[in-house]
PAVODREN-612026 format. One record per residue (C-alpha): residue number from 0; residue in three letters; x, y, z. Coordinates in pm, 1 decimal. Each point is the difference from the previous one (the first is absolute). Layout:
REM residues N
{num: NUM	residu: ALA	px: X	py: Y	pz: Z}
...
END
This chain:
REM residues 188
{num: 0	residu: UNK	px: 5280.7	py: 9674.9	pz: 10821.9}
{num: 1	residu: UNK	px: 337.7	py: 140.6	pz: 95.5}
{num: 2	residu: UNK	px: 64.8	py: 367.9	pz: -64.5}
{num: 3	residu: UNK	px: 181.1	py: 88.0	pz: -316.2}
{num: 4	residu: UNK	px: 288.6	py: 232.4	pz: -43.9}
{num: 5	residu: UNK	px: 98.8	py: 202.3	pz: -297.8}
{num: 6	residu: UNK	px: 351.4	py: 14.5	pz: -126.4}
{num: 7	residu: UNK	px: 173.6	py: 159.0	pz: -294.4}
{num: 8	residu: UNK	px: 303.4	py: -38.8	pz: -215.4}
{num: 9	residu: UNK	px: 166.5	py: 287.5	pz: -181.8}
{num: 10	residu: UNK	px: 295.3	py: 6.9	pz: -237.3}
{num: 11	residu: UNK	px: 210.2	py: 288.3	pz: 127.8}
{num: 12	residu: UNK	px: 253.7	py: 6.2	pz: -283.6}
{num: 13	residu: UNK	px: 138.1	py: -203.0	pz: -289.2}
{num: 14	residu: UNK	px: 326.5	py: 24.7	pz: -188.9}
{num: 15	residu: UNK	px: -58.5	py: 156.1	pz: -339.8}
{num: 16	residu: UNK	px: 344.5	py: -94.6	pz: -132.0}
{num: 17	residu: UNK	px: 278.8	py: -248.8	pz: 69.6}
{num: 18	residu: UNK	px: 240.3	py: 51.1	pz: 286.1}
{num: 19	residu: UNK	px: 368.5	py: 28.2	pz: -85.2}
{num: 20	residu: UNK	px: 195.1	py: -322.9	pz: -56.6}
{num: 21	residu: UNK	px: 179.5	py: -62.2	pz: 329.6}
{num: 22	residu: UNK	px: 345.4	py: -157.4	pz: -29.6}
{num: 23	residu: UNK	px: 182.4	py: 129.2	pz: 309.4}
{num: 24	residu: UNK	px: 58.0	py: -210.9	pz: 310.8}
{num: 25	residu: UNK	px: -173.8	py: 257.9	pz: 219.5}
{num: 26	residu: UNK	px: -351.8	py: 68.0	pz: 123.0}
{num: 27	residu: UNK	px: -169.9	py: 198.3	pz: -277.5}
{num: 28	residu: UNK	px: -355.4	py: 124.1	pz: -50.9}
{num: 29	residu: UNK	px: -177.0	py: -191.2	pz: -276.6}
{num: 30	residu: UNK	px: -263.8	py: 265.3	pz: -51.0}
{num: 31	residu: UNK	px: -10.6	py: 273.9	pz: -259.5}
{num: 32	residu: UNK	px: -38.2	py: 336.3	pz: 180.4}
{num: 33	residu: UNK	px: -365.6	py: 27.2	pz: -102.6}
{num: 34	residu: UNK	px: -88.0	py: -325.0	pz: 183.8}
{num: 35	residu: UNK	px: 121.6	py: 107.3	pz: 344.7}
{num: 36	residu: UNK	px: -318.6	py: 68.7	pz: 193.3}
{num: 37	residu: UNK	px: -15.1	py: 225.8	pz: 305.0}
{num: 38	residu: UNK	px: -238.1	py: -131.4	pz: 265.0}
{num: 39	residu: UNK	px: -156.7	py: 303.5	pz: 168.4}
{num: 40	residu: UNK	px: 46.9	py: 47.1	pz: 373.9}
{num: 41	residu: UNK	px: -251.3	py: -214.7	pz: 192.5}
{num: 42	residu: UNK	px: -79.0	py: -212.0	pz: -311.2}
{num: 43	residu: UNK	px: 89.0	py: -312.2	pz: 197.9}
{num: 44	residu: UNK	px: -204.9	py: 68.1	pz: 310.6}
{num: 45	residu: UNK	px: -164.0	py: -333.6	pz: 77.9}
{num: 46	residu: UNK	px: 155.9	py: -325.9	pz: 113.1}
{num: 47	residu: UNK	px: -89.4	py: -256.7	pz: -265.5}
{num: 48	residu: UNK	px: 19.4	py: 233.0	pz: -301.0}
{num: 49	residu: UNK	px: 191.0	py: -156.8	pz: -286.2}
{num: 50	residu: UNK	px: 218.4	py: 99.9	pz: -293.4}
{num: 51	residu: UNK	px: 64.6	py: -237.4	pz: -289.8}
{num: 52	residu: UNK	px: 290.5	py: 30.0	pz: -241.0}
{num: 53	residu: UNK	px: -12.8	py: -181.0	pz: -332.5}
{num: 54	residu: UNK	px: 300.4	py: 21.2	pz: -230.8}
{num: 55	residu: UNK	px: 124.5	py: -172.0	pz: -314.7}
{num: 56	residu: UNK	px: 310.5	py: 22.5	pz: -211.0}
{num: 57	residu: UNK	px: 300.2	py: -184.1	pz: -140.2}
{num: 58	residu: UNK	px: 324.0	py: -127.3	pz: 149.2}
{num: 59	residu: UNK	px: 327.2	py: -136.6	pz: -138.3}
{num: 60	residu: UNK	px: 258.2	py: -198.7	pz: 196.4}
{num: 61	residu: UNK	px: 324.5	py: -184.0	pz: -81.3}
{num: 62	residu: UNK	px: 97.7	py: -361.7	pz: 74.0}
{num: 63	residu: UNK	px: 307.2	py: 18.2	pz: 218.1}
{num: 64	residu: UNK	px: -72.9	py: 290.8	pz: 231.8}
{num: 65	residu: UNK	px: -367.0	py: 98.4	pz: -3.4}
{num: 66	residu: UNK	px: 13.5	py: 100.4	pz: 365.6}
{num: 67	residu: UNK	px: -334.3	py: 71.1	pz: 165.2}
{num: 68	residu: UNK	px: -279.0	py: 246.0	pz: -59.5}
{num: 69	residu: UNK	px: -199.3	py: 191.0	pz: 255.1}
{num: 70	residu: UNK	px: -309.9	py: 218.7	pz: -13.5}
{num: 71	residu: UNK	px: -115.4	py: 239.4	pz: 268.7}
{num: 72	residu: UNK	px: -265.1	py: 265.1	pz: 57.8}
{num: 73	residu: UNK	px: 98.5	py: 334.2	pz: 147.4}
{num: 74	residu: UNK	px: -178.2	py: 299.2	pz: 140.7}
{num: 75	residu: UNK	px: 261.1	py: 263.7	pz: -76.2}
{num: 76	residu: UNK	px: 324.7	py: -160.3	pz: 119.2}
{num: 77	residu: UNK	px: -170.0	py: -232.2	pz: 252.5}
{num: 78	residu: UNK	px: -28.6	py: -365.4	pz: -106.1}
{num: 79	residu: UNK	px: -353.0	py: -102.9	pz: 100.6}
{num: 80	residu: UNK	px: 26.2	py: -340.7	pz: -173.9}
{num: 81	residu: UNK	px: 313.9	py: -197.4	pz: -83.5}
{num: 82	residu: UNK	px: -37.1	py: -304.8	pz: -226.2}
{num: 83	residu: UNK	px: 350.8	py: -120.1	pz: 100.1}
{num: 84	residu: UNK	px: 265.1	py: -136.6	pz: -239.8}
{num: 85	residu: UNK	px: -153.9	py: -259.2	pz: -235.5}
{num: 86	residu: UNK	px: 234.6	py: -272.6	pz: -129.3}
{num: 87	residu: UNK	px: 36.9	py: -31.3	pz: -377.9}
{num: 88	residu: UNK	px: 69.8	py: -301.9	pz: -223.0}
{num: 89	residu: UNK	px: 364.4	py: -48.1	pz: -101.7}
{num: 90	residu: UNK	px: -59.2	py: -269.6	pz: -266.8}
{num: 91	residu: UNK	px: -116.7	py: 231.0	pz: -281.4}
{num: 92	residu: UNK	px: 30.1	py: 354.7	pz: -124.7}
{num: 93	residu: UNK	px: -336.7	py: 175.1	pz: -33.0}
{num: 94	residu: UNK	px: -60.9	py: 289.5	pz: -236.2}
{num: 95	residu: UNK	px: -299.8	py: 232.1	pz: 24.4}
{num: 96	residu: UNK	px: -228.2	py: -248.2	pz: 175.5}
{num: 97	residu: UNK	px: -319.0	py: 120.9	pz: 167.4}
{num: 98	residu: UNK	px: -39.2	py: 50.3	pz: 372.4}
{num: 99	residu: UNK	px: -306.9	py: 77.3	pz: 212.0}
{num: 100	residu: UNK	px: -4.5	py: 143.4	pz: 353.4}
{num: 101	residu: UNK	px: -302.3	py: 42.4	pz: 224.0}
{num: 102	residu: UNK	px: 28.6	py: 140.4	pz: 353.5}
{num: 103	residu: UNK	px: -278.4	py: 49.0	pz: 254.8}
{num: 104	residu: UNK	px: 62.5	py: 243.8	pz: 287.4}
{num: 105	residu: UNK	px: -237.1	py: 18.3	pz: 297.6}
{num: 106	residu: UNK	px: 8.4	py: 283.9	pz: 252.7}
{num: 107	residu: UNK	px: 79.4	py: -133.0	pz: 348.4}
{num: 108	residu: UNK	px: 50.7	py: 331.5	pz: 182.9}
{num: 109	residu: UNK	px: -69.9	py: 365.5	pz: -85.0}
{num: 110	residu: UNK	px: 140.5	py: 332.3	pz: 117.6}
{num: 111	residu: UNK	px: 360.6	py: 111.1	pz: 32.8}
{num: 112	residu: UNK	px: 113.0	py: -363.7	pz: 43.3}
{num: 113	residu: UNK	px: -221.6	py: -157.3	pz: -266.9}
{num: 114	residu: UNK	px: 95.4	py: -328.2	pz: -163.6}
{num: 115	residu: UNK	px: -127.4	py: -262.6	pz: -240.0}
{num: 116	residu: UNK	px: 11.9	py: -378.6	pz: -33.8}
{num: 117	residu: UNK	px: 106.2	py: -102.6	pz: -348.1}
{num: 118	residu: UNK	px: -14.7	py: -317.3	pz: -201.9}
{num: 119	residu: UNK	px: 49.0	py: -61.4	pz: -369.0}
{num: 120	residu: UNK	px: 110.1	py: -214.1	pz: -289.6}
{num: 121	residu: UNK	px: 261.2	py: 29.1	pz: -273.3}
{num: 122	residu: UNK	px: -45.7	py: -221.9	pz: -302.5}
{num: 123	residu: UNK	px: 267.9	py: -52.1	pz: -267.5}
{num: 124	residu: UNK	px: 175.5	py: -284.7	pz: -183.7}
{num: 125	residu: UNK	px: 340.1	py: 74.7	pz: 151.6}
{num: 126	residu: UNK	px: -111.3	py: -15.4	pz: 365.2}
{num: 127	residu: UNK	px: 159.8	py: -292.4	pz: 187.4}
{num: 128	residu: UNK	px: -241.8	py: -289.2	pz: -33.6}
{num: 129	residu: UNK	px: -93.4	py: 101.2	pz: -356.0}
{num: 130	residu: UNK	px: 73.5	py: -201.1	pz: -311.0}
{num: 131	residu: UNK	px: 344.8	py: -54.6	pz: -147.5}
{num: 132	residu: UNK	px: -132.4	py: -159.4	pz: -319.8}
{num: 133	residu: UNK	px: -31.8	py: 142.1	pz: -349.7}
{num: 134	residu: UNK	px: -312.8	py: 188.5	pz: -113.5}
{num: 135	residu: UNK	px: -285.1	py: -9.5	pz: 61.5}
{num: 136	residu: UNK	px: 85.3	py: 75.6	pz: 358.2}
{num: 137	residu: UNK	px: -204.7	py: 28.0	pz: 312.6}
{num: 138	residu: UNK	px: 81.4	py: 223.4	pz: 292.1}
{num: 139	residu: UNK	px: 37.3	py: -21.4	pz: 374.0}
{num: 140	residu: UNK	px: -171.9	py: 210.8	pz: 260.4}
{num: 141	residu: UNK	px: 209.0	py: 144.5	pz: 280.0}
{num: 142	residu: UNK	px: -199.1	py: 79.7	pz: 310.5}
{num: 143	residu: UNK	px: 98.1	py: 343.0	pz: 131.0}
{num: 144	residu: UNK	px: 167.1	py: 57.0	pz: 233.1}
{num: 145	residu: UNK	px: 228.7	py: -269.1	pz: -143.7}
{num: 146	residu: UNK	px: 112.9	py: -272.1	pz: 239.9}
{num: 147	residu: UNK	px: -122.0	py: 192.4	pz: 303.6}
{num: 148	residu: UNK	px: -316.9	py: 30.1	pz: 203.8}
{num: 149	residu: UNK	px: -223.0	py: 296.7	pz: -93.3}
{num: 150	residu: UNK	px: 53.8	py: 288.4	pz: 240.8}
{num: 151	residu: UNK	px: -121.0	py: 351.3	pz: 67.6}
{num: 152	residu: UNK	px: 208.8	py: 253.8	pz: -193.6}
{num: 153	residu: UNK	px: 184.2	py: 307.4	pz: 122.6}
{num: 154	residu: UNK	px: -196.5	py: 278.4	pz: 165.8}
{num: 155	residu: UNK	px: -107.6	py: 312.5	pz: -189.0}
{num: 156	residu: UNK	px: -209.1	py: 306.8	pz: 83.2}
{num: 157	residu: UNK	px: -353.9	py: -42.0	pz: -136.8}
{num: 158	residu: UNK	px: -87.7	py: 352.5	pz: 117.2}
{num: 159	residu: UNK	px: 234.9	py: 135.5	pz: -271.0}
{num: 160	residu: UNK	px: -13.3	py: -45.4	pz: -376.7}
{num: 161	residu: UNK	px: 203.9	py: -293.7	pz: -131.7}
{num: 162	residu: UNK	px: 140.8	py: -59.8	pz: -350.4}
{num: 163	residu: UNK	px: -51.1	py: -365.6	pz: -96.4}
{num: 164	residu: UNK	px: 292.5	py: -147.8	pz: -193.8}
{num: 165	residu: UNK	px: 90.7	py: -348.2	pz: -127.2}
{num: 166	residu: UNK	px: 367.1	py: -105.8	pz: 5.0}
{num: 167	residu: UNK	px: 210.6	py: -275.5	pz: -156.0}
{num: 168	residu: UNK	px: 343.3	py: -116.2	pz: 115.8}
{num: 169	residu: UNK	px: 227.3	py: -259.0	pz: -153.5}
{num: 170	residu: UNK	px: 313.3	py: -121.5	pz: 176.6}
{num: 171	residu: UNK	px: 215.5	py: 1.3	pz: -313.6}
{num: 172	residu: UNK	px: -14.6	py: 222.0	pz: -308.6}
{num: 173	residu: UNK	px: -28.3	py: -290.9	pz: -243.7}
{num: 174	residu: UNK	px: -363.3	py: 32.2	pz: -105.1}
{num: 175	residu: UNK	px: -275.4	py: 251.3	pz: -54.0}
{num: 176	residu: UNK	px: -351.2	py: 63.7	pz: 127.6}
{num: 177	residu: UNK	px: -262.8	py: 217.2	pz: -169.6}
{num: 178	residu: UNK	px: -347.8	py: 92.4	pz: 122.0}
{num: 179	residu: UNK	px: -271.5	py: 13.3	pz: -269.7}
{num: 180	residu: UNK	px: -321.4	py: 21.9	pz: 203.5}
{num: 181	residu: UNK	px: -73.0	py: 120.1	pz: 353.1}
{num: 182	residu: UNK	px: -311.1	py: 76.9	pz: 197.3}
{num: 183	residu: UNK	px: -56.4	py: 110.8	pz: 358.5}
{num: 184	residu: UNK	px: -344.5	py: -89.9	pz: 129.2}
{num: 185	residu: UNK	px: -164.1	py: 110.5	pz: 325.8}
{num: 186	residu: UNK	px: -251.1	py: -236.2	pz: 161.6}
{num: 187	residu: UNK	px: -229.2	py: 68.8	pz: 288.6}
END
């Protein structure tokens, strides 16, 4: 019989309230202040360690100029995962529809030039490829990074503490995005 290994999963933090409604065409943190978790120095010390982000909320977009939406994960100001700009449907306006994001980050290097490989999904009705019909409506799943091969993110210093943050960007200020639920999970 092959040897077994033990692993664990731990929820590091959850959002206890909604994030602010984001309407600006600029990169903005989705998280309420209480949900920004500080990874202690050396927390990510093994290649293969993983962090999982699960988030849910609501989004509204207009018909004529919905632009794109983008999610990213940051350690301080360093973008360690960029979901890229996801195309939105221009056939319908969408008001307060649900969205779901899940992102898996895997440590590829540790130390002062640490980095992570990231992959995720964004699911919502207004994502390009979703439905343009009347209710009930289905949704489309955008693979993140959108329309690009997965890649290792920007380097960060895993020997120092890092504040984990979750950002949203829209290209035009014609909609809104609100986070309702968020969890950061460590897996080993």
